[in-house]
C-alpha positions as CSV (number, residue, x, y, z in Angstrom):
1,X,-50.2,-9.0,-40.4
2,X,-49.9,-4.8,-40.8
3,X,-50.5,-3.3,-43.9
4,X,-48.6,-0.7,-46.2
5,X,-51.3,1.8,-46.3
6,X,-51.5,1.3,-42.1
7,X,-47.6,2.1,-42.5
8,X,-48.3,5.2,-44.9
9,X,-50.9,6.4,-43.1
10,X,-48.9,6.2,-39.6
11,X,-45.9,8.1,-41.2
12,X,-47.4,11.0,-42.3
13,X,-49.4,11.5,-39.2
14,X,-46.4,11.7,-37.5
15,X,-44.9,13.8,-39.6
16,X,-48.0,16.3,-39.3
17,X,-47.3,15.8,-35.6
18,X,-44.0,16.6,-35.5
19,X,-44.0,19.3,-38.0
20,X,-46.6,21.1,-36.3
21,X,-46.8,20.3,-32.7
22,X,-43.2,20.5,-30.6
23,X,-43.2,17.8,-27.5
24,X,-44.2,18.9,-23.9
25,X,-40.8,18.2,-22.6
26,X,-39.5,21.0,-25.2
27,X,-42.1,23.4,-24.5
28,X,-41.7,23.2,-20.9
29,X,-37.9,24.1,-21.1
30,X,-38.3,26.7,-23.3
31,X,-40.8,28.5,-20.6
32,X,-38.1,28.0,-17.9
33,X,-35.5,29.0,-19.6
34,X,-37.7,32.2,-19.9
35,X,-37.9,32.4,-16.3
36,X,-33.8,32.4,-15.6
37,X,-32.8,34.8,-18.6
38,X,-32.7,38.6,-17.3
39,X,-31.5,39.5,-20.5
40,X,-34.4,41.8,-22.0
41,X,-33.2,40.8,-25.5
42,X,-32.9,36.8,-24.4
43,X,-35.9,37.3,-23.0
44,X,-37.7,38.7,-25.9
45,X,-35.7,36.3,-28.3
46,X,-37.6,33.5,-26.4
47,X,-40.8,34.8,-25.8
48,X,-40.7,35.2,-29.9
49,X,-40.4,31.0,-29.8
50,X,-43.0,30.3,-27.6
51,X,-45.3,32.8,-30.0
52,X,-44.3,30.6,-32.3
53,X,-45.0,27.9,-31.1
54,X,-48.4,28.4,-30.1
55,X,-49.2,30.0,-33.6
56,X,-48.6,27.2,-35.3
57,X,-50.8,25.0,-33.6
58,X,-53.6,27.0,-33.0
59,X,-53.4,27.3,-37.2
60,X,-52.3,24.1,-37.7
61,X,-49.1,24.8,-40.0
62,X,-45.8,23.9,-39.2
63,X,-43.4,25.5,-36.9
64,X,-40.7,26.5,-39.0
65,X,-40.1,27.3,-42.9
66,X,-37.5,24.0,-42.9
67,X,-39.7,21.5,-42.3
68,X,-36.1,19.1,-42.6
69,X,-35.4,16.1,-44.2
70,X,-37.1,13.0,-43.4
71,X,-35.4,10.8,-40.5
72,X,-37.0,7.6,-39.7
73,X,-36.3,5.3,-36.7
74,X,-37.9,2.0,-36.4
75,X,-37.9,-0.5,-33.5
76,X,-38.8,-4.2,-35.6
77,X,-39.9,-6.6,-33.3
78,X,-41.9,-9.5,-33.8
79,X,-44.6,-8.3,-36.2
80,X,-45.3,-8.7,-40.1
81,X,-45.4,-6.4,-42.0
82,X,-46.6,-5.6,-45.5
83,X,-44.0,-3.4,-47.8
84,X,-42.6,-1.7,-44.5
85,X,-40.2,0.5,-46.8
86,X,-42.7,2.0,-49.6
87,X,-45.1,2.5,-46.5
88,X,-42.6,4.8,-45.0
89,X,-41.8,6.0,-48.9
90,X,-45.8,6.4,-49.1
91,X,-46.1,8.3,-46.3
92,X,-43.6,11.1,-46.3
93,X,-44.7,11.9,-49.5
94,X,-48.3,12.1,-48.4
95,X,-47.3,14.3,-45.9
96,X,-45.2,16.5,-48.3
97,X,-48.7,17.2,-50.0
98,X,-51.2,17.4,-47.1
99,X,-49.4,19.3,-44.2
100,X,-48.1,20.5,-46.9
101,X,-43.9,20.0,-46.1
102,X,-41.5,22.3,-47.9
103,X,-40.0,19.7,-51.1
104,X,-36.3,20.3,-49.3
105,X,-34.7,17.2,-50.9
106,X,-32.6,17.5,-53.8
107,X,-29.9,15.6,-55.0
108,X,-26.1,16.8,-53.9
109,X,-24.9,17.1,-57.4
110,X,-27.1,18.6,-60.0
111,X,-29.1,20.1,-57.0
112,X,-32.5,18.4,-58.9
113,X,-35.8,18.9,-56.3
114,X,-37.5,15.5,-56.4
115,X,-40.6,17.4,-55.1
116,X,-42.2,15.0,-53.0
117,X,-39.2,14.4,-49.9
118,X,-38.0,11.6,-51.1
119,X,-34.5,10.4,-53.1
120,X,-31.3,8.3,-53.0
121,X,-30.9,7.2,-49.1
122,X,-33.8,9.2,-48.4
123,X,-36.0,9.5,-46.0
124,X,-33.3,8.5,-43.8
125,X,-34.5,4.7,-42.4
126,X,-32.3,3.5,-39.9
127,X,-33.9,-0.1,-37.9
128,X,-33.3,-1.7,-34.9
129,X,-34.3,-5.4,-33.9
130,X,-36.5,-6.0,-30.4
131,X,-37.6,-8.3,-28.5
132,X,-40.9,-7.1,-28.8
133,X,-44.7,-7.8,-30.3
134,X,-44.6,-4.5,-31.9
135,X,-42.8,-2.0,-34.4
136,X,-42.1,1.2,-33.3
137,X,-41.8,4.4,-35.9
138,X,-40.1,8.1,-34.5
139,X,-40.0,10.6,-37.4
140,X,-37.4,13.2,-36.2
141,X,-37.4,15.9,-39.3
142,X,-33.6,17.4,-39.4
143,X,-33.6,21.3,-40.4
144,X,-30.6,21.9,-42.2
145,X,-29.5,25.2,-40.4
146,X,-28.6,22.4,-37.4
147,X,-27.4,19.7,-39.5
148,X,-24.8,22.2,-41.0
149,X,-23.4,22.4,-37.9
150,X,-22.2,18.8,-36.9
151,X,-18.9,18.0,-36.2
152,X,-17.3,14.8,-35.8
153,X,-13.5,13.9,-34.4
154,X,-12.1,11.0,-34.1
155,X,-10.1,11.3,-31.0
156,X,-7.3,9.2,-29.4
157,X,-8.0,7.2,-26.6
158,X,-5.5,9.4,-24.5
159,X,-7.3,12.5,-25.3
160,X,-10.4,11.0,-22.2
161,X,-12.9,12.6,-21.3
162,X,-11.7,16.1,-21.0
163,X,-11.0,16.1,-24.7
164,X,-14.9,15.2,-25.1
165,X,-15.5,17.8,-23.1
166,X,-13.7,19.9,-24.7
167,X,-14.6,19.1,-29.0
168,X,-18.5,19.4,-27.9
169,X,-18.0,22.9,-26.2
170,X,-15.8,23.7,-29.1
171,X,-18.3,22.7,-31.1
172,X,-21.0,24.8,-29.8
173,X,-18.9,28.2,-29.6
174,X,-17.7,27.2,-33.5
175,X,-21.5,26.7,-34.6
176,X,-22.3,30.0,-32.5
177,X,-26.3,31.6,-33.4
178,X,-26.1,29.3,-36.6
179,X,-28.0,26.6,-35.7
180,X,-30.8,28.9,-34.0
181,X,-30.4,27.9,-30.5
182,X,-31.3,27.3,-27.8
183,X,-29.8,24.1,-29.0
184,X,-30.0,20.2,-27.6
185,X,-27.1,18.6,-28.1
186,X,-26.2,14.7,-29.0
187,X,-23.1,13.2,-28.3
188,X,-22.0,10.1,-29.9
189,X,-19.4,8.1,-28.0
190,X,-17.1,5.8,-29.4
191,X,-17.8,3.0,-32.3
192,X,-16.8,4.0,-36.0
193,X,-17.2,7.4,-37.4
194,X,-20.6,7.0,-39.2
195,X,-22.0,4.7,-35.6
196,X,-20.9,7.7,-33.4
197,X,-22.7,10.4,-35.8
198,X,-25.7,8.2,-35.5
199,X,-25.5,7.6,-32.1
200,X,-25.3,11.5,-31.4
201,X,-28.7,11.7,-33.5
202,X,-30.2,8.7,-31.2
203,X,-29.7,10.5,-28.5
204,X,-31.4,13.1,-29.2
205,X,-34.4,11.4,-28.7
206,X,-34.3,11.3,-25.0
207,X,-36.3,13.5,-23.5
208,X,-35.4,17.0,-21.8
209,X,-34.3,16.8,-18.2
210,X,-34.4,13.4,-18.2
211,X,-31.5,11.9,-16.1
212,X,-29.2,9.3,-18.4
213,X,-28.9,5.6,-16.4
214,X,-25.1,5.7,-16.6
215,X,-24.1,8.0,-13.9
216,X,-20.6,8.8,-15.3
217,X,-22.5,10.1,-18.5
218,X,-24.9,12.3,-16.6
219,X,-22.4,13.6,-15.0
220,X,-20.4,14.5,-18.3
221,X,-23.9,15.7,-19.6
222,X,-24.8,18.5,-16.9
223,X,-20.6,19.4,-16.7
224,X,-21.0,20.0,-20.6
225,X,-24.2,22.2,-20.5
226,X,-22.4,24.1,-17.8
227,X,-20.2,24.9,-20.2
228,X,-21.9,25.9,-22.9
229,X,-24.3,28.2,-21.3
230,X,-21.1,29.2,-19.8
231,X,-20.2,30.8,-22.9
232,X,-23.1,33.1,-23.6
233,X,-24.0,32.7,-27.2
234,X,-27.8,32.8,-25.5
235,X,-30.8,32.1,-27.7
236,X,-31.0,32.8,-31.2
237,X,-26.7,33.5,-30.9
238,X,-27.6,37.4,-29.5
239,X,-26.7,36.8,-26.2
240,X,-28.1,35.1,-23.2
241,X,-27.6,32.4,-20.3
242,X,-29.4,30.0,-22.3
243,X,-27.3,28.5,-25.1
244,X,-28.5,24.8,-25.1
245,X,-31.3,23.7,-23.5
246,X,-29.5,20.0,-22.9
247,X,-27.3,17.8,-23.1
248,X,-27.6,13.9,-24.3
249,X,-25.0,11.2,-24.6
250,X,-25.1,8.0,-25.9
251,X,-22.0,5.8,-26.3
252,X,-21.1,2.7,-27.6
253,X,-17.9,-0.2,-27.8
254,X,-14.9,1.1,-30.2
255,X,-11.5,-0.2,-31.3
256,X,-8.9,0.0,-29.0
257,X,-6.9,2.4,-30.2
258,X,-9.8,4.9,-30.9
259,X,-12.5,7.9,-29.6
260,X,-14.6,8.7,-32.1
261,X,-16.7,11.8,-31.1
262,X,-19.9,13.0,-32.8
263,X,-21.6,15.8,-32.0
264,X,-25.0,16.5,-33.6
265,X,-27.0,19.8,-33.1
266,X,-30.1,20.2,-32.9
267,X,-32.0,23.6,-33.0
268,X,-34.8,24.5,-31.0
269,X,-37.4,23.6,-32.6
270,X,-36.6,19.8,-31.7
271,X,-39.6,18.0,-34.0
272,X,-40.3,14.4,-33.3
273,X,-43.1,11.9,-32.6
274,X,-43.5,8.2,-31.6
275,X,-46.4,5.8,-32.3
276,X,-46.4,2.0,-32.3
277,X,-48.2,-0.7,-34.5
278,X,-49.3,-4.3,-33.3
279,X,-50.1,-7.2,-35.3
280,X,-53.7,-7.0,-34.5
281,X,-53.4,-3.5,-36.6
282,X,-54.7,-4.3,-39.7
């Protein structure tokens, strides 16, 4: 039996790691972006980002003032757990106090702040049932600067691949510098409206530079990334060669008469952390 207290401690530590330490694949991609930029202002912005990342680790403080909304992806295998829901919530509350995290969660109507990053439906918990002997938690703190620029299109099947490409690039153009580029772009194709957006967000969990196992999607990712970086929006929206670090696309089946396209934009501070617990963890 995996105890509630262990779940709570795990979530707290994951949130702390995600808020302070940027994953290695993101850091490497930013360092590579610095090498290809020839604009002084673009170089200056990426250098400032890399300095910010280093200082956050050295001082053990969050890398961004917006420590995000708590989004938890759970892969639930053949394990026994005690109070999963409460364990996750207590972990978020504990992290808010201990890291500390900025209390971002408010009632959407009254705007009253909960003070502990908890609220109706928050943390957002996505559970995927798996065939395994573990439970896996991935926390993705999502800042609102990038989240505000997400877009959904209920396209028609006749719009096809070109329609998908055009919509993703148009979404990035419309966002401009608001989501703090260089960004990572998650794209979800298919499903229903809500499933397309969730698929787009989950696509962000694949490592930057990791090739899509679906060859058609891999080609589409490369083509869209090339078009995005031709826009010249650049780091922090102040021009340059690197508007996005990567494009990640996943697809799910959909209705014969539909082509939902979800675009989820992530800022340069692509924070996430993952851990697994097994039945013998107690």
